[in-house]
MDTraj code that builds the backbone (N, CA, C; nanometers):
import mdtraj as md
import numpy as np

residues = "MET ILE ALA LEU ASP ILE GLU PRO VAL GLU LEU PHE ASP PHE GLY HIS GLN LYS ASP ASN GLU THR LEU LEU VAL GLU ILE ASN LYS MET LEU LYS SER SER PRO GLU LYS ILE PRO GLU VAL TYR LYS ILE ILE ARG ALA ILE VAL ASN".split()
xyz = np.array([
    [9.7614, 7.4953, 10.3461],
    [9.7969, 7.5557, 10.4721],
    [9.6872, 7.6525, 10.5182],
    [9.5660, 7.6081, 10.5062],
    [9.4523, 7.6923, 10.5407],
    [9.4559, 7.7326, 10.6884],
    [9.4926, 7.6418, 10.7760],
    [9.4941, 7.6710, 10.9194],
    [9.5892, 7.7851, 10.9534],
    [9.6994, 7.7957, 10.8803],
    [9.7971, 7.9008, 10.9064],
    [9.7727, 8.0250, 10.8224],
    [9.6817, 8.0167, 10.7277],
    [9.6491, 8.1264, 10.6368],
    [9.7719, 8.1752, 10.5598],
    [9.8533, 8.0785, 10.5131],
    [9.9713, 8.1098, 10.4328],
    [9.9815, 8.0122, 10.3169],
    [10.0533, 8.0516, 10.2161],
    [10.0797, 7.9645, 10.1026],
    [10.1945, 7.8707, 10.1387],
    [10.1957, 7.7483, 10.0850],
    [10.3054, 7.6554, 10.1139],
    [10.4431, 7.7130, 10.0828],
    [10.4535, 7.7920, 9.9767],
    [10.5830, 7.8508, 9.9417],
    [10.6344, 7.9414, 10.0540],
    [10.5431, 8.0093, 10.1241],
    [10.5840, 8.0955, 10.2349],
    [10.6365, 8.0126, 10.3525],
    [10.5761, 7.8979, 10.3757],
    [10.6153, 7.8129, 10.4867],
    [10.7569, 7.7601, 10.4700],
    [10.7951, 7.7348, 10.3453],
    [10.9262, 7.6771, 10.3189],
    [11.0254, 7.7776, 10.2612],
    [11.0007, 7.9057, 10.2830],
    [11.0912, 8.0112, 10.2362],
    [11.2009, 8.0315, 10.3404],
    [11.3235, 8.0009, 10.3007],
    [11.4357, 8.0127, 10.3930],
    [11.5224, 8.1338, 10.3610],
    [11.4629, 8.2372, 10.3016],
    [11.5351, 8.3577, 10.2655],
    [11.5980, 8.4286, 10.3834],
    [11.5399, 8.4115, 10.4999],
    [11.5934, 8.4761, 10.6203],
    [11.7282, 8.4184, 10.6624],
    [11.7707, 8.3107, 10.5992],
    [11.8979, 8.2496, 10.6346],
    [12.0130, 8.3026, 10.5495],
    [11.9897, 8.4108, 10.4787],
    [12.0961, 8.4733, 10.4002],
    [12.1873, 8.5523, 10.4947],
    [12.3035, 8.5933, 10.4443],
    [12.3934, 8.6718, 10.5289],
    [12.3331, 8.8101, 10.5547],
    [12.3787, 8.8752, 10.6611],
    [12.3216, 9.0030, 10.7042],
    [12.3281, 9.1107, 10.5969],
    [12.4385, 9.1184, 10.5255],
    [12.4529, 9.2219, 10.4223],
    [12.3473, 9.2045, 10.3140],
    [12.3248, 9.0820, 10.2712],
    [12.2236, 9.0547, 10.1694],
    [12.0849, 9.0899, 10.2209],
    [12.0569, 9.0550, 10.3452],
    [11.9269, 9.0867, 10.4034],
    [11.9049, 9.2375, 10.4108],
    [12.0083, 9.3119, 10.4502],
    [11.9955, 9.4577, 10.4569],
    [11.9700, 9.5185, 10.3197],
    [12.0364, 9.4682, 10.2183],
    [12.0152, 9.5171, 10.0817],
    [11.8703, 9.4912, 10.0402],
    [11.8206, 9.3725, 10.0686],
    [11.6830, 9.3395, 10.0326],
    [11.5823, 9.4242, 10.1092],
    [11.6082, 9.4479, 10.2372],
    [11.5197, 9.5332, 10.3177],
    [11.5175, 9.6747, 10.2605],
    [11.6343, 9.7272, 10.2248],
    [11.6400, 9.8614, 10.1668],
    [11.5622, 9.8699, 10.0364],
    [11.5718, 9.7675, 9.9532],
    [11.4961, 9.7653, 9.8274],
    [11.3459, 9.7672, 9.8552],
    [11.3037, 9.6869, 9.9517],
    [11.1609, 9.6828, 9.9866],
    [11.1126, 9.8191, 10.0351],
    [11.1922, 9.8830, 10.1202],
    [11.1517, 10.0119, 10.1752],
    [11.1537, 10.1218, 10.0696],
    [11.2478, 10.1155, 9.9765],
    [11.2518, 10.2148, 9.8697],
    [11.1294, 10.2040, 9.7796],
    [11.0781, 10.0824, 9.7636],
    [10.9604, 10.0649, 9.6784],
    [10.8305, 10.0965, 9.7525],
    [10.8367, 10.1069, 9.8855],
    [10.7182, 10.1398, 9.9666],
    [10.7570, 10.2362, 10.0781],
    [10.7991, 10.3573, 10.0432],
    [10.8483, 10.4503, 10.1463],
    [10.7436, 10.4871, 10.2520],
    [10.6172, 10.4742, 10.2182],
    [10.5126, 10.5067, 10.3152],
    [10.5106, 10.4073, 10.4320],
    [10.5738, 10.2930, 10.4136],
    [10.5782, 10.1905, 10.5185],
    [10.6938, 10.2086, 10.6160],
    [10.7849, 10.3000, 10.5878],
    [10.9041, 10.3163, 10.6717],
    [10.8695, 10.3420, 10.8180],
    [10.7768, 10.4322, 10.8504],
    [10.7448, 10.4530, 10.9930],
    [10.6918, 10.3268, 11.0615],
    [10.6106, 10.2490, 10.9916],
    [10.5572, 10.1254, 11.0494],
    [10.6682, 10.0234, 11.0718],
    [10.7561, 10.0088, 10.9734],
    [10.8669, 9.9147, 10.9846],
    [10.9590, 9.9570, 11.0988],
    [10.9820, 10.0849, 11.1107],
    [11.0662, 10.1364, 11.2197],
    [11.0080, 10.0977, 11.3554],
    [10.8774, 10.1162, 11.3712],
    [10.8121, 10.0829, 11.4984],
    [10.8242, 9.9335, 11.5293],
    [10.8067, 9.8511, 11.4268],
    [10.8164, 9.7058, 11.4456],
    [10.9580, 9.6672, 11.4874],
    [11.0560, 9.7209, 11.4153],
    [11.1958, 9.6880, 11.4463],
    [11.2318, 9.7362, 11.5871],
    [11.1897, 9.8567, 11.6188],
    [11.2198, 9.9114, 11.7501],
    [11.1579, 9.8268, 11.8605],
    [11.0360, 9.7794, 11.8401],
    [10.9693, 9.6952, 11.9396],
    [11.0427, 9.5619, 11.9571],
    [11.0939, 9.5081, 11.8476],
    [11.1643, 9.3803, 11.8556],
    [11.3002, 9.3975, 11.9228],
    [11.3711, 9.5029, 11.8895],
    [11.5073, 9.5241, 11.9386],
    [11.5089, 9.5671, 12.0852],
    [11.4139, 9.6483, 12.1238],
    [11.4139, 9.7003, 12.2627],
    [11.3550, 9.6038, 12.3588],
])
top = md.Topology()
chain = top.add_chain()
for i, resn in enumerate(residues, 1):
    res = top.add_residue(resn, chain, resSeq=i)
    for name in ("N", "CA", "C"):
        top.add_atom(name, md.element.get_by_symbol(name[0]), res)
traj = md.Trajectory(xyz[None], top)
């Protein structure tokens, strides 16, 4: 997948199809392990939602 600059496993990852509660738990785990990214993630989410 050189043209897309991604690994094949990423292309076929359907993790986003989990239920909302599971996704929120996973997002919280990611943010807890990288708290410095919280402001950036907030900006991205806000841009998508608004």
